[in-house]
C-alpha positions, 0 to 999 in steps of 0.5 A: 534539494527536490522539495516534493508536494506531500514534504511541504508544509501545511497551508491555513486550517486544513483538515483532512484525516485517514481513518484506520481501515479506510474509512473517508469522508466527502473532502478525499472524495472531492479530491481524487474524482477528476484525478482517478484513473478510469475505473478498469486501470483501478481495478487492474493495479489493485489486484496486481498490487494483491498478486504481489504482496502473495508472491511476495510473502509465498517467497519468505515462507519459502526461505524461512527456515523456523515453523512458527514463521512460515506459518504466521506468514502463509497467513498474510499471503493467503489474506492477501490472495482472497483480497486478489481473488476477488477482485478479481470477481469483480472484474469478470462481472463487469465483463472483463478479462483481468488477465488483460486489465492487469498486464500493463501493470506487471512490469512497473510492479513487479519493478516496484516489488524488485526496489522494495524486496530487501537483502535480508528477510526482515526487511522484506517482510517490513516492506510488505507490511509498510507499502501493503500498509500505504497502498491499501490505503491510498487505494481506499481513497480513490475507491471513492471515486467509483460508485457501487463499485469502488464500494466492493473495492474498498469493502474488499480492502478492509477485509483482514489483511493478518500482516499482524503476525508479520509486526510480530516477526520484526518485533522479536528480531528486534528484541534478538538483538538492538542493531535490527531497531537500527537497520529497520527503520533506516529501511523503513523510510527508504521504502518511502519514496518508491511506495509515494510515486507509485500511487502519484503514478496511479493517478491520470493527469502525467504532470500535477498542476499547482492546484491539483497539488492542492488537492493530493498533498493533504492525502500525502501527508495523511498517508506519511502519517499512517505510514508514522504509526505503523513505525512507532508501533513497532518502535521504529523512528519514521 
């Protein structure tokens, strides 16, 4: 059985808090400084991820019959599109072409979206809430490596995501039939591996040395802790 580095027991008394809305301290900046990708890669991936969330939510709007749910999903889709457009504007300000920067990540991130697309709309809603939450946290951690550009990205990612409406739909679904709780809890657990692999792929080395694992481990541990809090808030076991 393979034990991933984020599953290992923490050593010593090392502590690193993944604060709400991505308020990261110096410890994270030191950990990621030499592992973070170049700025173009960071911006291209972040921008395409937000576009992917918008696309998935738009598909959900089209397939959802209830008007109230359509309106709720449209708010979350609009928030993702706003973040995408802000990142694209930042890329252009830097003198780069957004399409050129995003294109290398289209295939792997589209494959990630397909892998986390559920059979049922409620599963896909949970996918957006969980994967976007984890990856927003991760990119906020990375943002401290890019000076003023990173600070601007952090402000964009901290903007309201309007995903509470998705949580409300999931909670209503669970309340309507108790079987949904175990099904969605299982689906939420399945999302973690694929999401952490996307985060890992964003780092610079193709293979982590032991020393690199020690730098990355506390951040991934806190990503998992934040994931557990999101699941707990919906009454789902992580």
